[in-house]
Gaussian input, Z-matrix of N, CA and C with variables (Angstrom, degrees):
# hf/3-21g

backbone

0 1
 N
 C     1     B1
 C     2     B2     1     A1
 N     3     B3     2     A2     1     D1
 C     4     B4     3     A3     2     D2
 C     5     B5     4     A4     3     D3
 N     6     B6     5     A5     4     D4
 C     7     B7     6     A6     5     D5
 C     8     B8     7     A7     6     D6
 N     9     B9     8     A8     7     D7
 C    10    B10     9     A9     8     D8
 C    11    B11    10    A10     9     D9
 N    12    B12    11    A11    10    D10
 C    13    B13    12    A12    11    D11
 C    14    B14    13    A13    12    D12
 N    15    B15    14    A14    13    D13
 C    16    B16    15    A15    14    D14
 C    17    B17    16    A16    15    D15
 N    18    B18    17    A17    16    D16
 C    19    B19    18    A18    17    D17
 C    20    B20    19    A19    18    D18
 N    21    B21    20    A20    19    D19
 C    22    B22    21    A21    20    D20
 C    23    B23    22    A22    21    D21
 N    24    B24    23    A23    22    D22
 C    25    B25    24    A24    23    D23
 C    26    B26    25    A25    24    D24
 N    27    B27    26    A26    25    D25
 C    28    B28    27    A27    26    D26
 C    29    B29    28    A28    27    D27
 N    30    B30    29    A29    28    D28
 C    31    B31    30    A30    29    D29
 C    32    B32    31    A31    30    D30
 N    33    B33    32    A32    31    D31
 C    34    B34    33    A33    32    D32
 C    35    B35    34    A34    33    D33
 N    36    B36    35    A35    34    D34
 C    37    B37    36    A36    35    D35
 C    38    B38    37    A37    36    D36
 N    39    B39    38    A38    37    D37
 C    40    B40    39    A39    38    D38
 C    41    B41    40    A40    39    D39
 N    42    B42    41    A41    40    D40
 C    43    B43    42    A42    41    D41
 C    44    B44    43    A43    42    D42
 N    45    B45    44    A44    43    D43
 C    46    B46    45    A45    44    D44
 C    47    B47    46    A46    45    D45
 N    48    B48    47    A47    46    D46
 C    49    B49    48    A48    47    D47
 C    50    B50    49    A49    48    D48
 N    51    B51    50    A50    49    D49
 C    52    B52    51    A51    50    D50
 C    53    B53    52    A52    51    D51
 N    54    B54    53    A53    52    D52
 C    55    B55    54    A54    53    D53
 C    56    B56    55    A55    54    D54
 N    57    B57    56    A56    55    D55
 C    58    B58    57    A57    56    D56
 C    59    B59    58    A58    57    D57
 N    60    B60    59    A59    58    D58
 C    61    B61    60    A60    59    D59
 C    62    B62    61    A61    60    D60
 N    63    B63    62    A62    61    D61
 C    64    B64    63    A63    62    D62
 C    65    B65    64    A64    63    D63
 N    66    B66    65    A65    64    D64
 C    67    B67    66    A66    65    D65
 C    68    B68    67    A67    66    D66
 N    69    B69    68    A68    67    D67
 C    70    B70    69    A69    68    D68
 C    71    B71    70    A70    69    D69
 N    72    B72    71    A71    70    D70
 C    73    B73    72    A72    71    D71
 C    74    B74    73    A73    72    D72
 N    75    B75    74    A74    73    D73
 C    76    B76    75    A75    74    D74
 C    77    B77    76    A76    75    D75
 N    78    B78    77    A77    76    D76
 C    79    B79    78    A78    77    D77
 C    80    B80    79    A79    78    D78
 N    81    B81    80    A80    79    D79
 C    82    B82    81    A81    80    D80
 C    83    B83    82    A82    81    D81
 N    84    B84    83    A83    82    D82
 C    85    B85    84    A84    83    D83
 C    86    B86    85    A85    84    D84
 N    87    B87    86    A86    85    D85
 C    88    B88    87    A87    86    D86
 C    89    B89    88    A88    87    D87
 N    90    B90    89    A89    88    D88
 C    91    B91    90    A90    89    D89
 C    92    B92    91    A91    90    D90
 N    93    B93    92    A92    91    D91
 C    94    B94    93    A93    92    D92
 C    95    B95    94    A94    93    D93
 N    96    B96    95    A95    94    D94
 C    97    B97    96    A96    95    D95
 C    98    B98    97    A97    96    D96
 N    99    B99    98    A98    97    D97
 C   100   B100    99    A99    98    D98
 C   101   B101   100   A100    99    D99
 N   102   B102   101   A101   100   D100
 C   103   B103   102   A102   101   D101
 C   104   B104   103   A103   102   D102
 N   105   B105   104   A104   103   D103
 C   106   B106   105   A105   104   D104
 C   107   B107   106   A106   105   D105
 N   108   B108   107   A107   106   D106
 C   109   B109   108   A108   107   D107
 C   110   B110   109   A109   108   D108
 N   111   B111   110   A110   109   D109
 C   112   B112   111   A111   110   D110
 C   113   B113   112   A112   111   D111
 N   114   B114   113   A113   112   D112
 C   115   B115   114   A114   113   D113
 C   116   B116   115   A115   114   D114
 N   117   B117   116   A116   115   D115
 C   118   B118   117   A117   116   D116
 C   119   B119   118   A118   117   D117
 N   120   B120   119   A119   118   D118
 C   121   B121   120   A120   119   D119
 C   122   B122   121   A121   120   D120
 N   123   B123   122   A122   121   D121
 C   124   B124   123   A123   122   D122
 C   125   B125   124   A124   123   D123
 N   126   B126   125   A125   124   D124
 C   127   B127   126   A126   125   D125
 C   128   B128   127   A127   126   D126
 N   129   B129   128   A128   127   D127
 C   130   B130   129   A129   128   D128
 C   131   B131   130   A130   129   D129
 N   132   B132   131   A131   130   D130
 C   133   B133   132   A132   131   D131
 C   134   B134   133   A133   132   D132
 N   135   B135   134   A134   133   D133
 C   136   B136   135   A135   134   D134
 C   137   B137   136   A136   135   D135
 N   138   B138   137   A137   136   D136
 C   139   B139   138   A138   137   D137
 C   140   B140   139   A139   138   D138
 N   141   B141   140   A140   139   D139
 C   142   B142   141   A141   140   D140
 C   143   B143   142   A142   141   D141
 N   144   B144   143   A143   142   D142
 C   145   B145   144   A144   143   D143
 C   146   B146   145   A145   144   D144
 N   147   B147   146   A146   145   D145
 C   148   B148   147   A147   146   D146
 C   149   B149   148   A148   147   D147
 N   150   B150   149   A149   148   D148
 C   151   B151   150   A150   149   D149
 C   152   B152   151   A151   150   D150
 N   153   B153   152   A152   151   D151
 C   154   B154   153   A153   152   D152
 C   155   B155   154   A154   153   D153
 N   156   B156   155   A155   154   D154
 C   157   B157   156   A156   155   D155
 C   158   B158   157   A157   156   D156
 N   159   B159   158   A158   157   D157
 C   160   B160   159   A159   158   D158
 C   161   B161   160   A160   159   D159
 N   162   B162   161   A161   160   D160
 C   163   B163   162   A162   161   D161
 C   164   B164   163   A163   162   D162
 N   165   B165   164   A164   163   D163
 C   166   B166   165   A165   164   D164
 C   167   B167   166   A166   165   D165
 N   168   B168   167   A167   166   D166
 C   169   B169   168   A168   167   D167
 C   170   B170   169   A169   168   D168
 N   171   B171   170   A170   169   D169
 C   172   B172   171   A171   170   D170
 C   173   B173   172   A172   171   D171
 N   174   B174   173   A173   172   D172
 C   175   B175   174   A174   173   D173
 C   176   B176   175   A175   174   D174
 N   177   B177   176   A176   175   D175
 C   178   B178   177   A177   176   D176
 C   179   B179   178   A178   177   D177
 N   180   B180   179   A179   178   D178
 C   181   B181   180   A180   179   D179
 C   182   B182   181   A181   180   D180
 N   183   B183   182   A182   181   D181
 C   184   B184   183   A183   182   D182
 C   185   B185   184   A184   183   D183
 N   186   B186   185   A185   184   D184
 C   187   B187   186   A186   185   D185
 C   188   B188   187   A187   186   D186

   B1=1.4500
   B2=1.5295
   B3=1.3488
   B4=1.4580
   B5=1.5202
   B6=1.3112
   B7=1.4674
   B8=1.5267
   B9=1.3137
   B10=1.4667
   B11=1.5156
   B12=1.3365
   B13=1.4670
   B14=1.5184
   B15=1.3382
   B16=1.4672
   B17=1.5225
   B18=1.3446
   B19=1.4611
   B20=1.5231
   B21=1.3179
   B22=1.4615
   B23=1.5241
   B24=1.3255
   B25=1.4696
   B26=1.5243
   B27=1.3283
   B28=1.4722
   B29=1.5257
   B30=1.3274
   B31=1.4528
   B32=1.5212
   B33=1.3394
   B34=1.4555
   B35=1.5324
   B36=1.3320
   B37=1.4672
   B38=1.5189
   B39=1.3241
   B40=1.4673
   B41=1.5326
   B42=1.3200
   B43=1.4522
   B44=1.5235
   B45=1.3244
   B46=1.4637
   B47=1.5257
   B48=1.3315
   B49=1.4688
   B50=1.5197
   B51=1.3171
   B52=1.4692
   B53=1.5311
   B54=1.3350
   B55=1.4652
   B56=1.5238
   B57=1.3427
   B58=1.4590
   B59=1.5350
   B60=1.3242
   B61=1.4644
   B62=1.5273
   B63=1.3213
   B64=1.4666
   B65=1.5177
   B66=1.3248
   B67=1.4760
   B68=1.5133
   B69=1.3285
   B70=1.4578
   B71=1.5198
   B72=1.3269
   B73=1.4665
   B74=1.5261
   B75=1.3413
   B76=1.4670
   B77=1.5180
   B78=1.3297
   B79=1.4619
   B80=1.5359
   B81=1.3222
   B82=1.4651
   B83=1.5228
   B84=1.3123
   B85=1.4564
   B86=1.5281
   B87=1.3233
   B88=1.4667
   B89=1.5275
   B90=1.3066
   B91=1.4613
   B92=1.5167
   B93=1.3312
   B94=1.4645
   B95=1.5189
   B96=1.3144
   B97=1.4663
   B98=1.5269
   B99=1.3340
   B100=1.4595
   B101=1.5341
   B102=1.3222
   B103=1.4622
   B104=1.5255
   B105=1.3129
   B106=1.4667
   B107=1.5216
   B108=1.3228
   B109=1.4530
   B110=1.5284
   B111=1.3185
   B112=1.4678
   B113=1.5241
   B114=1.3228
   B115=1.4586
   B116=1.5303
   B117=1.3178
   B118=1.4645
   B119=1.5197
   B120=1.3406
   B121=1.4476
   B122=1.5233
   B123=1.3312
   B124=1.4618
   B125=1.5272
   B126=1.3153
   B127=1.4637
   B128=1.5175
   B129=1.3264
   B130=1.4673
   B131=1.5228
   B132=1.3313
   B133=1.4649
   B134=1.5215
   B135=1.3200
   B136=1.4735
   B137=1.5265
   B138=1.3302
   B139=1.4641
   B140=1.5272
   B141=1.3256
   B142=1.4647
   B143=1.5285
   B144=1.3263
   B145=1.4579
   B146=1.5270
   B147=1.3221
   B148=1.4584
   B149=1.5266
   B150=1.3392
   B151=1.4619
   B152=1.5132
   B153=1.3302
   B154=1.4684
   B155=1.5295
   B156=1.3364
   B157=1.4688
   B158=1.5231
   B159=1.3275
   B160=1.4629
   B161=1.5245
   B162=1.3332
   B163=1.4592
   B164=1.5319
   B165=1.3183
   B166=1.4653
   B167=1.5279
   B168=1.3310
   B169=1.4558
   B170=1.5234
   B171=1.3280
   B172=1.4643
   B173=1.5203
   B174=1.3218
   B175=1.4712
   B176=1.5212
   B177=1.2850
   B178=1.4579
   B179=1.5238
   B180=1.3374
   B181=1.4683
   B182=1.5236
   B183=1.3180
   B184=1.4660
   B185=1.5077
   B186=1.3149
   B187=1.4677
   B188=1.5189
   A1=111.08
   A2=117.60
   A3=121.51
   A4=109.05
   A5=115.59
   A6=120.45
   A7=107.63
   A8=116.32
   A9=119.73
   A10=112.54
   A11=118.52
   A12=120.62
   A13=110.86
   A14=116.37
   A15=120.08
   A16=109.83
   A17=117.05
   A18=120.52
   A19=110.76
   A20=116.69
   A21=120.67
   A22=110.71
   A23=116.62
   A24=120.31
   A25=111.14
   A26=116.46
   A27=120.38
   A28=110.24
   A29=117.47
   A30=121.55
   A31=111.43
   A32=116.25
   A33=120.99
   A34=110.41
   A35=117.53
   A36=120.22
   A37=111.04
   A38=117.06
   A39=120.42
   A40=109.98
   A41=117.00
   A42=121.52
   A43=110.76
   A44=117.07
   A45=121.27
   A46=110.25
   A47=116.31
   A48=120.76
   A49=110.38
   A50=117.71
   A51=120.42
   A52=111.43
   A53=117.86
   A54=120.30
   A55=110.99
   A56=116.34
   A57=119.79
   A58=110.45
   A59=116.77
   A60=119.90
   A61=110.61
   A62=117.29
   A63=119.92
   A64=111.61
   A65=116.05
   A66=118.95
   A67=111.13
   A68=117.20
   A69=119.41
   A70=111.27
   A71=117.17
   A72=120.83
   A73=112.11
   A74=117.41
   A75=119.18
   A76=109.93
   A77=115.82
   A78=121.18
   A79=107.51
   A80=116.78
   A81=121.68
   A82=112.53
   A83=115.73
   A84=120.14
   A85=111.45
   A86=117.06
   A87=120.60
   A88=111.03
   A89=116.63
   A90=120.35
   A91=111.49
   A92=117.14
   A93=120.15
   A94=112.99
   A95=116.04
   A96=121.99
   A97=109.94
   A98=114.11
   A99=121.33
   A100=111.13
   A101=116.72
   A102=120.58
   A103=109.35
   A104=117.15
   A105=120.60
   A106=112.70
   A107=117.92
   A108=120.16
   A109=110.18
   A110=115.59
   A111=120.64
   A112=111.30
   A113=117.77
   A114=120.72
   A115=110.65
   A116=116.86
   A117=120.45
   A118=111.74
   A119=116.37
   A120=120.36
   A121=110.74
   A122=116.98
   A123=120.93
   A124=110.50
   A125=117.09
   A126=120.39
   A127=110.64
   A128=117.65
   A129=120.74
   A130=111.32
   A131=117.32
   A132=120.45
   A133=109.71
   A134=116.22
   A135=120.28
   A136=110.72
   A137=117.33
   A138=120.59
   A139=111.20
   A140=116.46
   A141=120.03
   A142=110.37
   A143=117.03
   A144=120.33
   A145=110.92
   A146=116.71
   A147=120.73
   A148=110.31
   A149=116.85
   A150=120.08
   A151=111.22
   A152=116.36
   A153=120.81
   A154=110.62
   A155=116.85
   A156=120.63
   A157=111.19
   A158=117.46
   A159=120.75
   A160=110.92
   A161=116.51
   A162=120.77
   A163=110.35
   A164=117.09
   A165=120.72
   A166=111.59
   A167=116.64
   A168=120.92
   A169=114.09
   A170=117.11
   A171=118.92
   A172=110.16
   A173=116.17
   A174=119.15
   A175=111.02
   A176=114.66
   A177=120.22
   A178=109.17
   A179=116.23
   A180=120.75
   A181=110.94
   A182=116.59
   A183=120.58
   A184=110.50
   A185=115.99
   A186=120.06
   A187=109.82
   D1=-46.64
   D2=178.54
   D3=-107.98
   D4=141.70
   D5=177.07
   D6=-93.00
   D7=102.75
   D8=-174.71
   D9=-66.50
   D10=-30.82
   D11=177.58
   D12=-65.44
   D13=-41.87
   D14=179.33
   D15=-68.17
   D16=-39.07
   D17=178.16
   D18=-63.34
   D19=-42.80
   D20=179.77
   D21=-65.46
   D22=-39.71
   D23=178.64
   D24=-65.69
   D25=-42.56
   D26=178.43
   D27=-63.83
   D28=-41.35
   D29=178.68
   D30=-63.50
   D31=-41.33
   D32=179.94
   D33=-63.57
   D34=-44.32
   D35=179.47
   D36=-66.38
   D37=-40.43
   D38=179.49
   D39=-64.20
   D40=-39.32
   D41=179.10
   D42=-62.08
   D43=-42.10
   D44=179.52
   D45=-60.76
   D46=-46.08
   D47=-179.58
   D48=-63.95
   D49=-44.58
   D50=-178.36
   D51=-63.98
   D52=-41.14
   D53=177.98
   D54=-64.46
   D55=-38.99
   D56=179.54
   D57=-64.42
   D58=-42.45
   D59=178.78
   D60=-63.50
   D61=-40.38
   D62=177.46
   D63=-61.60
   D64=-38.91
   D65=177.67
   D66=-66.44
   D67=-38.05
   D68=177.90
   D69=-66.45
   D70=-32.90
   D71=-178.81
   D72=-72.32
   D73=-6.25
   D74=173.36
   D75=-64.30
   D76=-24.95
   D77=175.98
   D78=-79.24
   D79=114.46
   D80=-174.71
   D81=-54.73
   D82=-37.79
   D83=-176.64
   D84=-63.04
   D85=-33.52
   D86=178.03
   D87=-80.45
   D88=-39.00
   D89=-176.43
   D90=-64.61
   D91=-35.45
   D92=-178.08
   D93=-94.81
   D94=1.31
   D95=-178.55
   D96=52.42
   D97=53.49
   D98=-177.83
   D99=-61.93
   D100=-38.63
   D101=179.50
   D102=-79.12
   D103=131.46
   D104=-177.29
   D105=-91.24
   D106=-34.22
   D107=179.81
   D108=-82.67
   D109=140.08
   D110=-177.62
   D111=-60.48
   D112=-38.03
   D113=-178.53
   D114=-65.75
   D115=-38.76
   D116=177.86
   D117=-70.52
   D118=-38.07
   D119=177.69
   D120=-63.99
   D121=-42.78
   D122=178.02
   D123=-62.16
   D124=-39.04
   D125=177.51
   D126=-62.77
   D127=-40.43
   D128=178.63
   D129=-67.42
   D130=-36.12
   D131=176.35
   D132=-63.06
   D133=-44.12
   D134=179.73
   D135=-63.11
   D136=-42.05
   D137=178.18
   D138=-63.48
   D139=-40.62
   D140=178.67
   D141=-63.95
   D142=-38.40
   D143=178.22
   D144=-65.75
   D145=-40.99
   D146=178.82
   D147=-64.42
   D148=-43.69
   D149=177.84
   D150=-61.06
   D151=-39.55
   D152=178.49
   D153=-62.86
   D154=-42.62
   D155=178.84
   D156=-63.90
   D157=-42.12
   D158=178.28
   D159=-63.05
   D160=-38.81
   D161=178.64
   D162=-62.40
   D163=-36.58
   D164=179.21
   D165=-72.55
   D166=-29.74
   D167=-177.03
   D168=-82.17
   D169=-27.13
   D170=-176.26
   D171=-71.27
   D172=141.85
   D173=-179.16
   D174=-66.56
   D175=144.11
   D176=-179.30
   D177=-86.09
   D178=138.27
   D179=177.09
   D180=-96.47
   D181=8.26
   D182=-179.51
   D183=-75.24
   D184=130.48
   D185=176.78
   D186=-134.75

């Protein structure tokens, strides 16, 4: 009756999206919806994504 492979795949994709949104909400400006216009909010989401990518690219000084 239920396709467990499809359910597992849907759950996996949903989990990825939810984790990404939680990471974006680390930025206070996005979490509180500081920007009122949709175009400005979208710009802030894009900036947060770019900052996240740069953080992943920079070498870690942890030893």
